[in-house]
C-alpha positions as CSV (number, residue, x, y, z in Angstrom):
1,M,-15.4,-14.1,11.2
2,D,-12.2,-16.2,11.2
3,L,-10.0,-15.2,8.4
4,H,-8.1,-18.4,8.6
5,L,-4.9,-16.3,8.8
6,A,-3.4,-17.8,11.9
7,G,0.1,-19.1,11.4
8,K,0.6,-17.4,8.1
9,T,3.6,-15.3,7.3
10,A,2.9,-12.0,5.6
11,V,5.4,-9.4,4.2
12,V,4.3,-5.9,4.4
13,T,6.0,-3.0,2.7
14,G,6.0,0.5,4.1
15,A,5.0,-0.9,7.3
16,S,6.2,1.7,9.9
17,K,3.2,4.1,9.7
18,G,0.0,4.9,8.1
19,I,-1.9,2.3,6.1
20,G,1.1,-0.1,6.2
21,L,1.2,0.0,10.1
22,A,-2.6,-0.6,10.2
23,V,-2.3,-3.5,7.9
24,T,0.5,-4.8,10.1
25,H,-1.8,-4.7,13.2
26,A,-4.8,-6.2,11.3
27,L,-2.8,-9.2,10.2
28,V,-1.2,-9.6,13.6
29,S,-4.6,-9.5,15.2
30,E,-5.6,-12.4,12.9
31,G,-2.7,-14.5,14.1
32,S,-0.2,-14.0,11.3
33,H,3.4,-13.1,11.7
34,V,4.4,-10.1,9.8
35,V,7.7,-9.3,8.3
36,A,7.7,-5.5,8.2
37,G,9.7,-3.6,5.7
38,S,10.6,0.0,6.2
39,R,13.5,2.5,6.4
40,T,12.7,3.3,10.0
41,R,11.7,1.2,13.0
42,T,8.9,3.1,14.8
43,T,7.9,2.7,18.4
44,E,4.7,0.9,17.3
45,L,6.9,-1.7,15.3
46,E,9.2,-2.0,18.3
47,T,6.4,-3.0,20.6
48,L,5.0,-5.5,18.2
49,E,8.5,-6.9,17.6
50,A,9.2,-7.3,21.3
51,R,6.0,-9.3,21.6
52,G,7.1,-11.8,18.8
53,Y,4.4,-10.8,16.3
54,V,6.6,-8.7,13.8
55,T,10.1,-9.3,12.3
56,F,11.3,-5.7,11.4
57,V,13.6,-5.6,8.4
58,P,15.2,-2.3,7.7
59,C,15.4,-1.6,3.9
60,D,15.1,1.1,1.4
61,L,12.5,-0.3,-0.9
62,S,13.3,2.4,-3.6
63,T,16.6,0.5,-4.3
64,A,17.1,-2.7,-6.2
65,E,18.5,-4.3,-3.3
66,G,15.7,-3.5,-0.7
67,P,12.8,-5.6,-1.7
68,P,14.8,-9.1,-2.3
69,A,16.4,-8.5,1.2
70,L,13.0,-8.0,2.8
71,V,11.6,-11.2,1.1
72,E,14.7,-13.1,2.0
73,A,14.0,-12.4,5.7
74,A,10.6,-13.8,5.3
75,A,11.8,-16.9,3.5
76,E,14.3,-17.5,6.4
77,R,11.2,-17.9,8.6
78,G,9.9,-20.6,6.3
79,G,8.3,-19.0,3.4
80,V,5.7,-16.3,2.2
81,D,1.9,-16.7,2.3
82,I,0.9,-13.1,1.8
83,L,2.5,-10.1,0.3
84,V,1.1,-6.7,0.9
85,N,2.7,-4.0,-1.4
86,N,2.0,-0.7,0.4
87,A,5.2,1.5,-0.1
88,G,4.7,4.7,-1.8
89,A,4.7,8.4,-1.5
90,V,3.2,11.5,-3.2
91,T,4.6,15.1,-3.7
92,P,2.0,17.7,-4.7
93,R,3.4,19.4,-7.8
94,T,2.3,23.0,-7.1
95,G,4.5,24.3,-10.0
96,G,2.6,22.3,-12.6
97,F,3.6,19.7,-15.0
98,A,6.7,21.6,-16.3
99,S,8.1,21.6,-12.8
100,V,8.3,17.9,-12.5
101,S,11.9,16.9,-13.4
102,D,13.1,13.5,-14.8
103,E,14.4,12.8,-11.3
104,D,11.0,13.5,-9.9
105,W,9.3,11.1,-12.4
106,M,11.9,8.4,-11.7
107,A,11.7,8.9,-7.9
108,S,7.8,8.5,-8.0
109,L,7.9,5.5,-10.4
110,T,10.6,3.8,-8.5
111,L,9.1,3.9,-5.1
112,T,5.4,3.7,-5.9
113,F,5.5,1.3,-8.8
114,L,8.9,-0.5,-9.2
115,S,9.2,-1.3,-5.5
116,A,6.0,-3.3,-5.8
117,V,7.2,-5.1,-9.0
118,R,10.7,-5.9,-7.3
119,T,9.0,-7.2,-4.1
120,T,6.4,-9.3,-5.9
121,R,9.1,-10.7,-8.2
122,A,11.1,-11.8,-5.2
123,A,8.0,-13.1,-3.3
124,L,6.4,-15.2,-5.8
125,P,8.7,-18.2,-5.9
126,H,8.3,-18.5,-2.0
127,I,4.5,-18.2,-2.4
128,V,4.5,-20.9,-4.9
129,R,6.5,-23.2,-2.7
130,R,3.9,-22.7,0.0
131,G,1.2,-24.0,-2.4
132,G,-0.3,-20.6,-3.2
133,G,-1.2,-17.4,-1.4
134,S,-2.3,-13.8,-1.9
135,V,-0.8,-10.5,-3.1
136,V,-2.7,-7.4,-2.1
137,T,-1.4,-4.0,-3.3
138,V,-2.5,-0.7,-2.0
139,S,-3.0,1.5,-5.2
140,S,-5.1,4.6,-5.2
141,V,-8.2,6.1,-6.7
142,N,-5.7,8.4,-8.6
143,A,-5.0,5.3,-10.7
144,F,-8.2,6.4,-12.6
145,L,-8.9,9.7,-11.2
146,P,-6.1,11.9,-12.9
147,D,-5.0,14.9,-11.0
148,P,-2.5,17.4,-12.6
149,G,-1.5,18.3,-9.0
150,V,0.0,14.8,-8.6
151,V,0.7,13.9,-12.1
152,D,3.6,11.6,-11.5
153,Y,1.8,9.8,-8.6
154,C,-1.3,9.3,-10.8
155,A,0.8,7.7,-13.5
156,A,2.6,5.4,-11.0
157,K,-0.5,4.2,-9.6
158,A,-2.1,3.6,-12.9
159,A,0.9,1.4,-13.8
160,L,0.6,-0.4,-10.5
161,T,-3.0,-1.3,-10.8
162,N,-2.5,-2.4,-14.4
163,F,0.6,-4.5,-13.4
164,C,-1.5,-6.3,-10.8
165,K,-4.4,-7.0,-13.0
166,S,-2.0,-8.4,-15.7
167,L,-0.1,-10.5,-13.2
168,S,-3.4,-12.0,-11.7
169,K,-4.0,-13.6,-15.0
170,E,-0.6,-15.3,-15.1
171,V,-0.4,-16.7,-11.5
172,A,-4.0,-17.6,-10.9
173,G,-3.3,-21.2,-12.0
174,Q,-0.7,-21.5,-9.3
175,N,-3.4,-20.7,-6.6
176,I,-2.1,-17.1,-6.2
177,R,-4.6,-14.3,-6.1
178,V,-3.7,-10.8,-6.9
179,N,-5.8,-7.9,-6.0
180,T,-5.6,-4.1,-5.4
181,V,-7.2,-1.8,-3.0
182,S,-7.8,1.8,-4.0
183,P,-8.3,4.3,-1.2
184,G,-9.3,7.8,-1.6
185,P,-7.9,10.4,1.0
186,V,-6.9,8.6,4.2
187,T,-6.1,10.1,7.7
188,T,-2.4,9.4,7.4
189,A,0.7,11.6,7.6
190,L,0.7,11.6,3.8
191,W,-2.2,14.0,3.9
192,L,-2.2,15.5,7.4
193,A,1.5,15.9,8.4
194,E,3.5,19.1,8.0
195,G,4.8,18.9,4.6
196,G,1.9,16.5,3.5
197,V,-0.6,17.1,0.9
198,A,-2.9,19.4,3.0
199,S,-0.2,21.7,4.2
200,T,1.7,21.9,0.9
201,V,-1.5,22.8,-1.0
202,A,-2.5,25.3,1.7
203,R,0.8,27.2,1.4
204,V,0.3,27.7,-2.4
205,S,-3.3,28.5,-2.2
206,G,-3.3,30.8,0.8
207,N,-5.7,28.5,2.7
208,T,-5.3,26.7,5.8
209,A,-4.4,23.1,5.9
210,E,-7.6,22.4,7.8
211,S,-9.7,23.9,5.1
212,V,-7.9,21.9,2.4
213,V,-8.8,18.8,4.3
214,E,-12.3,19.8,4.7
215,A,-12.7,20.5,1.1
216,A,-11.3,17.2,0.3
217,A,-13.5,15.4,2.5
218,A,-16.5,17.1,1.3
219,G,-15.9,15.6,-2.1
220,S,-17.0,12.3,-0.7
221,E,-20.5,11.1,0.1
222,T,-19.6,10.4,3.7
223,G,-18.0,13.6,4.2
224,R,-14.9,12.3,5.8
225,F,-11.5,10.7,5.0
226,T,-11.1,7.0,5.2
227,R,-9.3,5.8,8.5
228,P,-6.2,3.5,8.0
229,D,-7.8,0.6,10.0
230,E,-10.7,0.6,7.5
231,V,-8.3,0.0,4.5
232,A,-6.4,-2.4,6.7
233,D,-9.6,-4.6,7.4
234,L,-10.2,-4.7,3.6
235,V,-6.6,-5.8,2.9
236,A,-6.8,-8.4,5.6
237,F,-10.0,-9.8,4.2
238,L,-8.6,-9.9,0.7
239,A,-5.4,-11.7,2.0
240,S,-7.6,-14.5,3.4
241,D,-9.0,-17.6,1.9
242,R,-12.4,-16.2,2.5
243,C,-11.9,-14.3,-0.8
244,G,-10.8,-17.7,-2.3
245,N,-12.1,-17.0,-5.9
246,V,-11.5,-13.1,-5.9
247,T,-8.5,-12.1,-8.2
248,G,-7.7,-9.5,-10.6
249,A,-10.1,-7.1,-8.9
250,D,-9.8,-3.5,-7.6
251,F,-11.7,-2.6,-4.4
252,V,-12.4,1.2,-4.0
253,I,-12.6,2.5,-0.5
254,D,-13.2,6.4,-0.8
255,G,-16.5,7.1,0.9
256,G,-18.2,7.6,-2.5
257,L,-15.7,10.1,-3.8
258,I,-15.8,8.4,-7.2
259,K,-19.2,9.0,-8.7
260,T,-19.0,6.8,-11.8
261,L,-19.6,3.1,-12.3
């Protein structure tokens, strides 16, 4: 299926690894040019940049200056057609709620929620000038599946999903669609790397990281984590005009982890 994304300019935040890198690959494969924002330039991004498919913009999206600088780089190429808000992070709070300081709360809310607000605010005027476009935000099942082990992350993702739904109502008349994708556990460094969710929980529980992953995967009907490319394919589809009348929607991709309607 042709997604009609050839020649489009897309801004992707948190593009250096995981879901963000997979989204970058998916959009590039459909013919879009990706302006990729991240603090670090990875080998994968360097390769895409060398081939002319990507413009890498080093930026700290947790700062007030990072998101506008990223969007401005895209504007200099002629405009913005697609925005994918993907930047975010999670820290397991193994000490419980009382261990989460004001600084922890602010860090989570700033990167996971406010970075998307700032990037979207900067991008919207450019999308309007292009005659419309699409904003797709990577949220999480934790937006509606509260977990005390990641209490600040859950709150930030809930705010993010709510923000996107509210915004979709305001900008629909300008031919701008705003949707969210809510993955369950994904096979990325966030879960699987040393210092990620699995190894952190394992140290506290006395289990192995592998057993933590197995238990998490067993909670879904498919018995496995979602792959980054599976999330990316859904993001690319939502970014395209094949979803021309889809806005204000949230799409869960979790292998059946959420059991309720």
